[in-house]
PDB file as gemmi writes it, atoms N, CA and C in Angstrom:
CRYST1    1.000    1.000    1.000  90.00  90.00  90.00 P 1                      
ATOM      1  N   MET A   1      -0.478 -10.370  17.266  1.00  0.00           N  
ATOM      2  CA  MET A   1       0.282 -11.431  16.320  1.00  0.00           C  
ATOM      3  C   MET A   1       1.451 -10.018  15.724  1.00  0.00           C  
ATOM      4  N   THR A   2       0.879  -9.246  15.140  1.00  0.00           N  
ATOM      5  CA  THR A   2       2.378  -8.800  14.518  1.00  0.00           C  
ATOM      6  C   THR A   2       3.207  -8.385  15.554  1.00  0.00           C  
ATOM      7  N   ILE A   3       3.006  -7.963  16.471  1.00  0.00           N  
ATOM      8  CA  ILE A   3       3.831  -7.835  17.877  1.00  0.00           C  
ATOM      9  C   ILE A   3       4.693  -9.015  18.247  1.00  0.00           C  
ATOM     10  N   ALA A   4       3.987  -9.737  18.166  1.00  0.00           N  
ATOM     11  CA  ALA A   4       5.050 -11.204  18.800  1.00  0.00           C  
ATOM     12  C   ALA A   4       5.753 -11.456  17.694  1.00  0.00           C  
ATOM     13  N   TYR A   5       5.646 -11.580  16.184  1.00  0.00           N  
ATOM     14  CA  TYR A   5       6.505 -11.509  15.002  1.00  0.00           C  
ATOM     15  C   TYR A   5       7.541 -10.521  15.540  1.00  0.00           C  
ATOM     16  N   LEU A   6       7.478  -9.272  15.673  1.00  0.00           N  
ATOM     17  CA  LEU A   6       8.233  -8.418  15.487  1.00  0.00           C  
ATOM     18  C   LEU A   6       9.599  -8.396  16.854  1.00  0.00           C  
ATOM     19  N   ASP A   7       8.841  -8.502  17.853  1.00  0.00           N  
ATOM     20  CA  ASP A   7       9.959  -9.271  19.320  1.00  0.00           C  
ATOM     21  C   ASP A   7      10.396 -10.026  19.218  1.00  0.00           C  
ATOM     22  N   GLU A   8       9.957 -10.813  18.471  1.00  0.00           N  
ATOM     23  CA  GLU A   8      10.616 -12.564  18.144  1.00  0.00           C  
ATOM     24  C   GLU A   8      11.756 -12.330  16.861  1.00  0.00           C  
ATOM     25  N   ALA A   9      11.478 -11.618  15.765  1.00  0.00           N  
ATOM     26  CA  ALA A   9      12.723 -11.337  15.202  1.00  0.00           C  
ATOM     27  C   ALA A   9      13.970 -10.052  15.710  1.00  0.00           C  
ATOM     28  N   ARG A  10      13.323  -9.328  16.304  1.00  0.00           N  
ATOM     29  CA  ARG A  10      14.286  -8.547  17.185  1.00  0.00           C  
ATOM     30  C   ARG A  10      15.033  -9.400  18.107  1.00  0.00           C  
ATOM     31  N   LYS A  11      14.769 -10.187  18.868  1.00  0.00           N  
ATOM     32  CA  LYS A  11      15.375 -10.679  20.085  1.00  0.00           C  
ATOM     33  C   LYS A  11      16.995 -12.106  18.991  1.00  0.00           C  
ATOM     34  N   LYS A  12      15.946 -12.374  18.013  1.00  0.00           N  
ATOM     35  CA  LYS A  12      16.664 -13.003  17.461  1.00  0.00           C  
ATOM     36  C   LYS A  12      18.099 -12.544  16.457  1.00  0.00           C  
ATOM     37  N   GLY A  13      18.173 -11.223  16.837  1.00  0.00           N  
ATOM     38  CA  GLY A  13      19.273 -10.338  15.813  1.00  0.00           C  
ATOM     39  C   GLY A  13      19.131  -9.511  14.465  1.00  0.00           C  
ATOM     40  N   PHE A  14      17.635  -9.570  13.961  1.00  0.00           N  
ATOM     41  CA  PHE A  14      17.124  -9.493  12.591  1.00  0.00           C  
ATOM     42  C   PHE A  14      17.101  -7.274  12.857  1.00  0.00           C  
ATOM     43  N   SER A  15      17.904  -6.829  11.841  1.00  0.00           N  
ATOM     44  CA  SER A  15      17.442  -5.548  12.377  1.00  0.00           C  
ATOM     45  C   SER A  15      17.026  -4.509  11.186  1.00  0.00           C  
ATOM     46  N   VAL A  16      16.090  -5.817  10.143  1.00  0.00           N  
ATOM     47  CA  VAL A  16      14.747  -5.144   9.065  1.00  0.00           C  
ATOM     48  C   VAL A  16      14.454  -6.261   9.083  1.00  0.00           C  
ATOM     49  N   VAL A  17      12.761  -6.532   8.788  1.00  0.00           N  
ATOM     50  CA  VAL A  17      12.103  -7.575   8.324  1.00  0.00           C  
ATOM     51  C   VAL A  17      11.290  -6.997   7.305  1.00  0.00           C  
ATOM     52  N   ARG A  18      10.508  -8.208   6.713  1.00  0.00           N  
ATOM     53  CA  ARG A  18       9.273  -7.730   5.927  1.00  0.00           C  
ATOM     54  C   ARG A  18       8.082  -7.940   6.473  1.00  0.00           C  
ATOM     55  N   ILE A  19       7.172  -7.377   6.550  1.00  0.00           N  
ATOM     56  CA  ILE A  19       5.522  -8.245   6.419  1.00  0.00           C  
ATOM     57  C   ILE A  19       4.620  -7.972   5.601  1.00  0.00           C  
ATOM     58  N   ILE A  20       4.089  -8.974   5.066  1.00  0.00           N  
ATOM     59  CA  ILE A  20       3.500  -9.290   4.156  1.00  0.00           C  
ATOM     60  C   ILE A  20       2.197  -9.320   4.694  1.00  0.00           C  
ATOM     61  N   HIS A  21       1.152  -8.009   4.056  1.00  0.00           N  
ATOM     62  CA  HIS A  21      -0.050  -8.022   4.576  1.00  0.00           C  
ATOM     63  C   HIS A  21      -1.033  -8.190   3.025  1.00  0.00           C  
ATOM     64  N   GLY A  22      -0.325  -7.800   2.130  1.00  0.00           N  
ATOM     65  CA  GLY A  22      -1.390  -7.767   0.892  1.00  0.00           C  
ATOM     66  C   GLY A  22      -1.494  -6.428   0.323  1.00  0.00           C  
ATOM     67  N   LYS A  23      -2.139  -6.531  -1.307  1.00  0.00           N  
ATOM     68  CA  LYS A  23      -2.007  -5.413  -1.800  1.00  0.00           C  
ATOM     69  C   LYS A  23      -4.254  -4.840  -0.697  1.00  0.00           C  
ATOM     70  N   GLY A  24      -4.918  -5.681  -1.704  1.00  0.00           N  
ATOM     71  CA  GLY A  24      -6.505  -5.182  -1.507  1.00  0.00           C  
ATOM     72  C   GLY A  24      -7.224  -3.697  -1.277  1.00  0.00           C  
ATOM     73  N   ILE A  25      -7.222  -3.438  -0.479  1.00  0.00           N  
ATOM     74  CA  ILE A  25      -8.156  -1.964  -0.327  1.00  0.00           C  
ATOM     75  C   ILE A  25      -7.176  -1.329   0.402  1.00  0.00           C  
ATOM     76  N   GLY A  26      -6.394  -2.004   1.310  1.00  0.00           N  
ATOM     77  CA  GLY A  26      -5.564  -1.489   2.442  1.00  0.00           C  
ATOM     78  C   GLY A  26      -5.463  -1.425   3.931  1.00  0.00           C  
ATOM     79  N   VAL A  27      -6.709  -2.005   4.324  1.00  0.00           N  
ATOM     80  CA  VAL A  27      -7.102  -2.266   5.865  1.00  0.00           C  
ATOM     81  C   VAL A  27      -5.908  -3.211   6.046  1.00  0.00           C  
ATOM     82  N   GLN A  28      -5.673  -3.995   5.627  1.00  0.00           N  
ATOM     83  CA  GLN A  28      -4.406  -4.565   6.434  1.00  0.00           C  
ATOM     84  C   GLN A  28      -3.425  -3.979   6.716  1.00  0.00           C  
ATOM     85  N   ARG A  29      -2.338  -3.142   5.769  1.00  0.00           N  
ATOM     86  CA  ARG A  29      -1.913  -2.400   5.662  1.00  0.00           C  
ATOM     87  C   ARG A  29      -1.703  -1.439   6.795  1.00  0.00           C  
ATOM     88  N   GLU A  30      -3.211  -0.570   7.041  1.00  0.00           N  
ATOM     89  CA  GLU A  30      -2.977   0.304   7.601  1.00  0.00           C  
ATOM     90  C   GLU A  30      -3.028  -0.136   9.331  1.00  0.00           C  
ATOM     91  N   ILE A  31      -3.950  -1.430   9.570  1.00  0.00           N  
ATOM     92  CA  ILE A  31      -3.710  -1.353  10.639  1.00  0.00           C  
ATOM     93  C   ILE A  31      -2.623  -2.118  10.569  1.00  0.00           C  
ATOM     94  N   VAL A  32      -1.446  -2.557   9.871  1.00  0.00           N  
ATOM     95  CA  VAL A  32      -0.189  -3.160  10.765  1.00  0.00           C  
ATOM     96  C   VAL A  32       0.943  -2.070  10.881  1.00  0.00           C  
ATOM     97  N   ARG A  33       0.437  -0.763  10.159  1.00  0.00           N  
ATOM     98  CA  ARG A  33       1.282   0.720  10.384  1.00  0.00           C  
ATOM     99  C   ARG A  33       0.948   1.311  11.529  1.00  0.00           C  
ATOM    100  N   SER A  34      -0.294   0.952  11.617  1.00  0.00           N  
ATOM    101  CA  SER A  34      -0.626   1.775  13.170  1.00  0.00           C  
ATOM    102  C   SER A  34       0.284   0.856  14.249  1.00  0.00           C  
ATOM    103  N   VAL A  35       0.224  -0.064  14.281  1.00  0.00           N  
ATOM    104  CA  VAL A  35       0.534  -0.923  15.229  1.00  0.00           C  
ATOM    105  C   VAL A  35       2.206  -0.637  15.192  1.00  0.00           C  
ATOM    106  N   LEU A  36       2.925  -0.658  14.001  1.00  0.00           N  
ATOM    107  CA  LEU A  36       4.315  -0.174  13.885  1.00  0.00           C  
ATOM    108  C   LEU A  36       4.718   1.437  14.395  1.00  0.00           C  
ATOM    109  N   LYS A  37       3.695   2.122  14.213  1.00  0.00           N  
ATOM    110  CA  LYS A  37       3.351   3.343  15.055  1.00  0.00           C  
ATOM    111  C   LYS A  37       3.991   3.301  16.228  1.00  0.00           C  
ATOM    112  N   GLU A  38       3.222   2.794  16.676  1.00  0.00           N  
ATOM    113  CA  GLU A  38       2.662   2.325  18.342  1.00  0.00           C  
ATOM    114  C   GLU A  38       4.089   1.473  19.233  1.00  0.00           C  
ATOM    115  N   THR A  39       4.657   0.959  18.071  1.00  0.00           N  
ATOM    116  CA  THR A  39       5.516   0.107  18.954  1.00  0.00           C  
ATOM    117  C   THR A  39       6.849   1.102  19.073  1.00  0.00           C  
ATOM    118  N   GLU A  40       7.479   0.627  20.445  1.00  0.00           N  
ATOM    119  CA  GLU A  40       8.356   2.074  20.869  1.00  0.00           C  
ATOM    120  C   GLU A  40       9.961   1.259  20.504  1.00  0.00           C  
ATOM    121  N   PHE A  41      10.419  -0.424  19.619  1.00  0.00           N  
ATOM    122  CA  PHE A  41      11.466  -0.345  19.198  1.00  0.00           C  
ATOM    123  C   PHE A  41      11.679  -0.993  17.759  1.00  0.00           C  
ATOM    124  N   VAL A  42      10.163  -0.039  17.023  1.00  0.00           N  
ATOM    125  CA  VAL A  42      10.459  -0.160  16.147  1.00  0.00           C  
ATOM    126  C   VAL A  42      11.020   1.706  14.931  1.00  0.00           C  
ATOM    127  N   LYS A  43      12.089   1.197  14.327  1.00  0.00           N  
ATOM    128  CA  LYS A  43      12.789   2.680  14.235  1.00  0.00           C  
ATOM    129  C   LYS A  43      11.897   3.597  12.962  1.00  0.00           C  
ATOM    130  N   GLY A  44      11.687   2.736  12.171  1.00  0.00           N  
ATOM    131  CA  GLY A  44      10.705   2.913  11.109  1.00  0.00           C  
ATOM    132  C   GLY A  44      10.498   2.073  10.222  1.00  0.00           C  
ATOM    133  N   PHE A  45       9.752   2.438   8.857  1.00  0.00           N  
ATOM    134  CA  PHE A  45       8.844   1.295   7.901  1.00  0.00           C  
ATOM    135  C   PHE A  45       8.834   2.157   7.072  1.00  0.00           C  
ATOM    136  N   LYS A  46       8.456   1.286   5.736  1.00  0.00           N  
ATOM    137  CA  LYS A  46       8.367   1.698   4.862  1.00  0.00           C  
ATOM    138  C   LYS A  46       7.622   0.647   3.879  1.00  0.00           C  
ATOM    139  N   SER A  47       7.229   1.274   2.469  1.00  0.00           N  
ATOM    140  CA  SER A  47       6.371   0.224   1.340  1.00  0.00           C  
ATOM    141  C   SER A  47       7.705  -0.794   0.764  1.00  0.00           C  
ATOM    142  N   GLY A  48       7.145  -1.871   0.299  1.00  0.00           N  
ATOM    143  CA  GLY A  48       8.400  -3.309   0.341  1.00  0.00           C  
ATOM    144  C   GLY A  48       8.433  -3.067  -1.070  1.00  0.00           C  
ATOM    145  N   ASP A  49       8.679  -2.463  -1.856  1.00  0.00           N  
ATOM    146  CA  ASP A  49       8.777  -1.395  -3.397  1.00  0.00           C  
ATOM    147  C   ASP A  49       9.690  -2.675  -3.593  1.00  0.00           C  
ATOM    148  N   GLU A  50      10.926  -2.555  -3.157  1.00  0.00           N  
ATOM    149  CA  GLU A  50      12.073  -3.034  -3.387  1.00  0.00           C  
ATOM    150  C   GLU A  50      12.194  -4.281  -3.385  1.00  0.00           C  
ATOM    151  N   PHE A  51      11.352  -5.130  -2.663  1.00  0.00           N  
ATOM    152  CA  PHE A  51      11.249  -6.703  -2.780  1.00  0.00           C  
ATOM    153  C   PHE A  51      10.428  -7.108  -4.003  1.00  0.00           C  
ATOM    154  N   GLY A  52       9.625  -5.999  -4.747  1.00  0.00           N  
ATOM    155  CA  GLY A  52       8.626  -6.470  -5.971  1.00  0.00           C  
ATOM    156  C   GLY A  52       7.369  -6.456  -5.405  1.00  0.00           C  
ATOM    157  N   ARG A  53       6.975  -6.043  -3.843  1.00  0.00           N  
ATOM    158  CA  ARG A  53       5.801  -6.485  -3.456  1.00  0.00           C  
ATOM    159  C   ARG A  53       4.644  -5.208  -3.497  1.00  0.00           C  
ATOM    160  N   GLY A  54       5.840  -4.157  -3.967  1.00  0.00           N  
ATOM    161  CA  GLY A  54       4.815  -2.846  -3.422  1.00  0.00           C  
ATOM    162  C   GLY A  54       3.961  -2.612  -2.392  1.00  0.00           C  
ATOM    163  N   ALA A  55       2.957  -2.161  -2.420  1.00  0.00           N  
ATOM    164  CA  ALA A  55       1.938  -1.684  -1.747  1.00  0.00           C  
ATOM    165  C   ALA A  55       1.550  -2.860  -0.788  1.00  0.00           C  
ATOM    166  N   GLY A  56       1.752  -4.133  -1.106  1.00  0.00           N  
ATOM    167  CA  GLY A  56       1.736  -5.698  -0.609  1.00  0.00           C  
ATOM    168  C   GLY A  56       2.436  -6.027   0.502  1.00  0.00           C  
ATOM    169  N   SER A  57       3.567  -5.191   0.898  1.00  0.00           N  
ATOM    170  CA  SER A  57       4.474  -5.505   1.764  1.00  0.00           C  
ATOM    171  C   SER A  57       4.798  -4.184   2.763  1.00  0.00           C  
ATOM    172  N   THR A  58       5.338  -4.411   3.712  1.00  0.00           N  
ATOM    173  CA  THR A  58       5.906  -3.055   4.840  1.00  0.00           C  
ATOM    174  C   THR A  58       7.846  -3.578   5.141  1.00  0.00           C  
ATOM    175  N   VAL A  59       8.714  -2.983   4.653  1.00  0.00           N  
ATOM    176  CA  VAL A  59       9.906  -3.313   5.142  1.00  0.00           C  
ATOM    177  C   VAL A  59       9.918  -1.963   6.557  1.00  0.00           C  
ATOM    178  N   VAL A  60      10.418  -3.295   7.687  1.00  0.00           N  
ATOM    179  CA  VAL A  60      10.389  -2.574   8.732  1.00  0.00           C  
ATOM    180  C   VAL A  60      11.857  -2.541   9.434  1.00  0.00           C  
ATOM    181  N   THR A  61      12.488  -1.367   9.851  1.00  0.00           N  
ATOM    182  CA  THR A  61      13.680  -1.565  11.054  1.00  0.00           C  
ATOM    183  C   THR A  61      13.741  -0.967  12.217  1.00  0.00           C  
ATOM    184  N   PHE A  62      14.207  -1.623  12.850  1.00  0.00           N  
ATOM    185  CA  PHE A  62      14.322  -1.728  14.382  1.00  0.00           C  
ATOM    186  C   PHE A  62      15.680  -0.676  14.717  1.00  0.00           C  
ATOM    187  N   ARG A  63      15.007  -0.243  16.276  1.00  0.00           N  
ATOM    188  CA  ARG A  63      16.155   0.427  16.549  1.00  0.00           C  
ATOM    189  C   ARG A  63      17.373  -0.298  17.373  1.00  0.00           C  
ATOM    190  N   ASP A  64      18.400  -0.118  17.257  1.00  0.00           N  
ATOM    191  CA  ASP A  64      19.367  -0.779  18.419  1.00  0.00           C  
ATOM    192  C   ASP A  64      19.575  -0.876  19.405  1.00  0.00           C  
TER     193      ASP A  64                                                      
END                                                                             
């Protein structure tokens, strides 16, 4: 599901997206980030602190 969302966002021209996975104990966050590490068109990612969600979201940047 995460890869489909990322692929669709990239096709629509987005260069940055935010994935909200919640804070919890970090299981979903680690699953999302492990997918991001293996997705070739993902340039990088970081915690969504600048959006006020902190550890509850991840901001993803796509390669050109």
